[in-house]
C-alpha positions in Angstrom: 29.0 56.2 67.9 32.5 57.6 68.3 32.2 61.4 68.8 34.9 62.1 66.2 33.2 60.0 63.5 29.9 61.7 64.3 31.5 65.2 64.0 33.1 64.3 60.6 29.7 62.9 59.3 28.0 66.1 60.4 30.6 68.2 58.7 30.2 66.3 55.5 26.4 66.4 55.6 24.6 68.3 58.4 21.5 66.2 57.6 23.2 63.2 59.0 23.5 64.7 62.5 21.3 63.4 65.2 20.1 65.9 67.7 17.5 65.3 70.4 14.5 67.5 70.2 11.7 68.1 72.8 8.2 68.0 71.2 5.8 70.8 72.2 3.2 70.5 74.9 0.1 70.6 72.7 -3.3 69.0 72.3 -4.1 67.1 75.6 -0.8 68.2 77.1 -1.5 71.9 76.5 -0.2 73.7 79.7 -2.8 74.5 82.3 -3.0 75.1 86.1 -5.4 72.4 87.1 -3.1 70.8 89.7 -2.7 74.3 91.3 -6.5 74.4 91.7 -6.8 70.9 93.2 -7.7 70.1 96.8 -4.9 69.4 99.3 -5.5 66.3 101.4 -2.6 66.1 103.9 -1.1 68.5 106.4 1.5 70.7 104.8 5.0 69.2 104.7 4.1 66.3 107.1 4.5 63.5 104.4 6.2 62.8 101.1 3.7 60.5 99.2 5.3 58.3 96.6 2.4 56.1 95.5 -1.3 55.9 96.4 -4.0 53.3 96.1 -7.6 53.1 97.3 -7.9 50.2 99.8 -9.7 49.4 103.1 -12.1 52.2 102.6 -9.3 54.7 102.7 -6.5 56.2 100.6 -3.3 54.2 101.3 0.0 55.9 100.4 3.7 55.3 100.9 5.8 58.0 102.4 9.5 57.4 103.3 9.7 54.1 105.2 6.0 54.1 106.1 2.7 53.1 104.6 -0.1 55.3 105.8 -3.9 55.4 105.4 -6.0 58.6 105.0 -9.7 58.2 106.0 -12.2 61.0 106.9 -9.4 63.5 107.0 -7.3 61.5 109.5 -4.0 59.9 108.8 -2.7 56.8 110.6 0.6 54.9 110.1 -0.3 51.4 109.1 3.3 50.0 109.0 6.9 51.0 109.1 9.7 49.2 107.3 13.5 49.1 107.3 13.7 50.5 103.8 11.9 53.0 101.7 8.3 52.0 100.8 7.6 52.7 97.2 5.1 51.2 94.7 1.7 49.9 96.0 -0.9 47.6 94.6 -4.3 46.6 96.1 -4.6 42.8 95.7 -7.8 41.4 97.3 -7.9 42.5 101.0 -4.2 43.2 101.1 -1.9 46.0 99.8 1.3 44.8 98.3 4.3 47.1 99.0 7.7 47.3 97.3 10.2 47.8 100.1 13.7 48.9 99.0 16.3 46.3 100.1 13.6 43.7 101.0 11.2 43.0 98.1 7.4 42.6 98.1 5.5 42.7 101.4 1.8 42.0 101.8 0.1 44.3 104.3 -3.4 44.1 105.8 -5.5 46.8 107.3 -4.4 46.0 110.9 -0.7 46.6 109.9 0.3 43.0 109.9 3.0 42.5 107.3 4.1 39.3 105.6 7.0 39.0 103.2 5.6 37.9 99.8 8.7 37.7 97.6 12.3 38.6 98.5 14.0 37.4 95.4 17.0 39.5 94.3 15.2 40.4 91.1 12.6 42.4 93.1 14.6 43.5 96.1 15.5 46.9 94.7 14.3 49.6 92.3 10.7 48.3 91.8 8.9 51.2 90.1 5.3 49.8 89.7 3.2 46.8 90.4 0.3 45.4 88.4 -2.0 42.5 89.4 -3.1 40.0 86.7 -6.3 38.0 86.7 -4.5 34.7 87.3 -3.2 36.0 90.7 0.3 36.7 89.7 2.0 40.1 89.7 3.9 42.0 87.1 6.6 44.4 88.3 8.7 47.0 86.5 12.2 47.3 87.8 13.8 50.6 86.7 17.3 49.4 86.8 19.3 46.3 87.9 22.3 48.6 88.6 20.6 51.4 90.6 18.4 51.9 93.6 15.0 53.4 93.4 16.4 56.9 93.9 18.9 56.5 91.1 16.8 57.8 88.2 19.2 60.8 87.5 22.2 58.6 87.4 20.5 56.2 85.1 19.6 59.1 82.8 23.1 60.4 82.4 24.6 56.9 82.0 22.0 55.9 79.4 21.1 52.9 81.6 19.1 50.2 79.8 19.2 47.5 82.5 15.5 47.8 83.4 13.3 44.7 83.6 9.8 43.4 83.7 9.5 40.7 86.4 6.6 38.2 87.0 6.0 37.2 90.6 3.9 34.1 91.4 3.8 33.4 95.1 7.4 33.6 96.4 9.0 33.0 92.9 10.2 35.7 90.6 11.0 35.4 86.9 12.5 38.0 84.6 10.2 38.3 81.6 11.9 41.1 79.7 15.1 43.1 80.2 17.3 45.7 78.6 14.7 48.4 79.1 15.3 52.1 79.6 14.0 52.6 83.2 10.5 51.0 82.9 8.5 53.0 85.4 4.9 51.9 85.0 2.8 48.9 84.1 -0.9 48.3 83.9 -3.2 45.7 82.3 -4.9 46.5 79.0 -7.6 44.6 77.0 -6.8 41.6 74.9 -4.2 40.1 77.2 -1.8 43.0 77.0 -0.1 45.4 79.4 0.9 49.0 78.9 4.5 49.8 80.0 6.1 53.2 80.5 9.7 53.5 79.4 10.8 56.7 81.2 14.2 57.3 79.5 12.7 56.5 76.0 9.8 59.0 76.6 7.2 56.5 75.5 4.4 54.1 76.6 4.2 50.8 74.7 1.9 47.8 74.6 3.2 44.3 75.2 1.5 40.9 75.2 1.4 39.3 78.7 2.1 35.9 77.1 5.2 37.2 75.4 6.6 40.1 77.4 10.1 39.8 75.8 8.6 39.9 72.3 8.1 42.8 70.1 6.4 45.8 71.7 3.9 48.0 70.0 4.1 51.8 70.4 1.1 53.2 72.2 2.2 56.8 72.9 5.6 57.8 71.6 7.9 60.8 71.6 6.4 62.4 74.7 7.7 65.7 76.1 7.8 64.1 79.5 9.4 61.1 81.3 6.3 58.9 81.9 5.9 57.0 85.2 3.2 54.9 86.9 0.0 54.0 85.2 -3.5 53.3 86.4 -6.6 52.2 84.5 -9.6 54.5 84.4 -12.8 53.5 82.5 -11.8 53.1 78.8 -8.4 54.7 79.3 -5.4 55.2 81.6 -3.9 57.9 83.7 -0.2 58.3 83.7 2.0 60.1 86.2 4.8 62.2 84.8 7.4 62.9 87.5 9.6 64.9 85.2 9.3 66.9 82.0 12.1 67.1 79.4 14.0 70.3 78.8 16.4 71.4 76.1 19.4 71.9 78.3 19.3 68.3 79.5 18.8 67.1 76.0 21.8 69.1 74.9 24.0 67.6 77.6 22.9 64.1 76.6 23.9 64.9 73.0 27.4 66.0 74.2 29.2 63.0 75.8 32.3 65.0 76.7 30.4 67.7 78.4 28.2 65.2 80.2 31.3 63.3 81.4 32.8 66.5 82.7 29.6 67.4 84.6 29.3 64.0 86.3 33.0 64.0 87.2 33.3 67.5 88.6 29.9 68.6 89.8 28.0 67.2 92.8 25.0 65.1 91.7 22.6 67.5 93.5 23.8 70.2 91.1 23.6 68.2 87.8 21.3 69.8 85.3 18.7 67.1 85.1 15.0 67.2 86.0 14.1 67.1 89.7 10.9 66.3 91.6 11.2 69.5 93.4 13.1 72.8 92.8 13.6 75.2 95.6 15.2 77.7 93.2 18.2 78.7 95.3 20.7 81.2 93.9 23.1 78.3 93.2 20.8 76.7 90.7 22.7 76.2 87.4 20.2 77.9 85.0 19.3 80.9 87.2 20.6 83.4 84.6 18.6 81.6 81.8 15.3 81.7 83.6 12.7 84.0 82.3 11.7 86.6 84.9 9.9 89.9 84.8 10.2 92.1 87.9 11.6 89.2 89.8 8.6 86.9 89.0 9.4 83.5 87.5 7.3 83.0 84.4 5.3 79.8 83.8 7.1 79.2 80.4 10.6 79.4 81.9 12.9 76.4 81.4 11.6 73.6 83.5 13.7 72.1 86.3 10.7 70.6 88.0 7.1 70.4 87.0 3.7 68.9 87.9 1.9 66.7 85.4 -0.5 63.8 85.1 -2.2 62.9 81.9 -5.0 60.6 80.6 -4.8 58.5 77.5 -7.8 57.0 75.7 -8.1 53.5 74.3 -6.6 54.6 71.0 -3.4 56.0 72.5 -4.4 59.7 72.3 -3.5 62.0 75.2 -7.0 63.3 76.0 -6.3 65.6 78.9 -3.8 66.6 81.6 -3.6 68.3 84.9 -0.5 70.5 85.4 1.4 72.7 87.7 3.7 74.9 85.6 7.2 76.1 86.3 5.9 79.0 88.5 3.8 76.6 90.6 4.8 74.4 93.5 2.7 71.2 93.0 5.5 69.4 91.2 6.9 65.9 91.1 3.9 63.7 90.5 4.9 60.1 91.2 1.6 58.3 91.8 -2.0 58.5 90.7 -5.2 56.7 91.7 -8.9 56.8 90.8 -11.5 56.5 93.5 -15.0 56.7 92.2 -15.3 60.0 90.4 -12.2 61.4 92.1 -8.6 61.5 90.8 -6.0 61.4 93.5 -2.4 62.4 92.7 0.7 61.7 94.8 2.9 64.8 94.3 6.1 63.7 96.0 7.8 66.9 95.0 5.1 69.0 96.7 4.9 66.6 99.6 1.2 66.1 99.5 -1.8 64.3 98.1 -4.0 66.2 95.7 -7.6 65.5 94.7 -9.7 66.6 91.7 -13.0 65.5 90.4 -12.4 63.2 87.5 -15.3 64.7 85.7 -13.8 68.2 85.5 
């Protein structure tokens, strides 16, 4: 809507104004420090895990241009690619890897790699992969205009060019498009899949037979930008790479201010959520952060955060593991379940974290 028209309508009747709000972290999302108490699995700072899956009797994770395997405390590089290795899926004896600039590559335990699908539809910005019972794969592509590292640009542009793509052998077919950075997909009972829509702050349910058809809300109006999904028992775990904050929401409500920021400020200094915040003195909100005697408080405005949450079959957020603003274990981009253990890829913290799923 034209900004002038919106201002006139708000002046006539304030109730007509539309302002974004951030719902509170409550119920299963009540803040806690469970990620801060979890076990660290990798040497400090040596890797930057993006996604993780159990395979080959190990934990297989992507990090930069590499796919690595962690077994008995030892890490080995399985394969290295010419582009960033992102989303992973264990399919039979192979691990399917989304390689930026290439597409899907099937990798075996020996490191032998075979290109699976290099169609333009899946060559960039693949955010998650799900295997279906019929042997085909469903992929979420965050944006058809951005690369995998373009989430912040998509946020400020209101990008809705995301897709769901079906891959069968070497063929790729777009099943749904016009989505707001779809970032996670996982099968659900009854021939459905759950899909995370990061920029719409919701997780929805779609029929596999009609992915472009009407979606049903599963969890809506989340205080986070949801990411990758993984099934666990009678529910699902969801990674939340970023949490929403009121300053970013204010910017998104003010097109002129947003345009000025993107035109005059370097992208690294935009006030949008990050996977990791080193809190330098140049950070935009430093004077608005809540400190007492120089200590950053856990309830301060979030620039980065650590969060993964579990949903039950009814769409209720049952529990979460968090690292609050004053913690360091931020930027959760991947999650996996291995036996009774939950493994979290905290890309912002540059490590894998493990916690007993029973806790």
